[in-house]
N, C-alpha and C positions, 0 to 999 in steps of 0.2 A: 438125739438127747444126750446130754453130757452127764456123766456120772459125778456124784458129789462124794464118792467114797475116797477118803484120803489115801488109802492103801493103793488104789488104782491110780490115782493122780501122782503118787510118789513113784510108782512103777513106770508110768509114762515118762516122767521127768528123768528117771534113771536111764530108760531105754534111749531117750533122745540124747542124753549126755554121752552114753556109750557109743552111739552111732557117730556123734561128732568127734569123739576121741578116736575111734577107729578110722574115720576119714582122714583125720590129722596125721595119724601114724602111717597110713598108707601114703599120703603125700610126702611125708618126710622120708620114708623108706625109698620111694621112687627118686626123689631128689638126691638122696645119699648114694644110691646105686649109680645114678647119672654122673655125679661128681667123681666117684671112684673110677668109673670107666674113663672119664676125661683124663684123670691123673695117670691111669695105667697106659692109655694110648698116647698121652702127651709126649712121652719119651721116645716114641717110635717116629722114624722119619718117613712120612707119607708124602707122595707127590700128587699133584692134581692131575686129572685126566689130560688137560691141555699140555702140561709139561711132559707127561709121558709120550703123548702123540708127537710132540715136537722133537724130542730126543730120538724117538723111533724113526721119524722121517730123516733126521740128520744121519743116523746110522745107515739107513738105506742108501742115501746119497753117497756116503763115504764108501760103502761096499761097491756101488756101481763105478765110482771113480777108480777104486782099487783094481777092479777087473779091467777097466780100460787101460790103466797104466801097465798092468801085467801083460796085456796084448801088445802094447807098444814095445815093451822091453823085449818080448819074445820076437817081435818083428825086427828090432835092432840087432839082437843077437844072431838072428838068421842072416841079416845082411853082413855082419862081421864074419860069419863062417863062410860066406860065399865068396 
């Protein structure tokens, strides 16, 4: 049964408006925080996981090649001393 009391009807309208306003404020705050985070992190240089893995593999290969070359140099130096 619906009340015909204007005071209650006004209160319900005010509560609905307040709920809508609060929802809008929450949405705006969330979007504002997201935008501020994007701006703050935008200046930082991040790399993707794929780029990181690629460079890591390149460094590993270079390290292995360096070790092989060091062994060859040691062998050549040993030959020269003999």
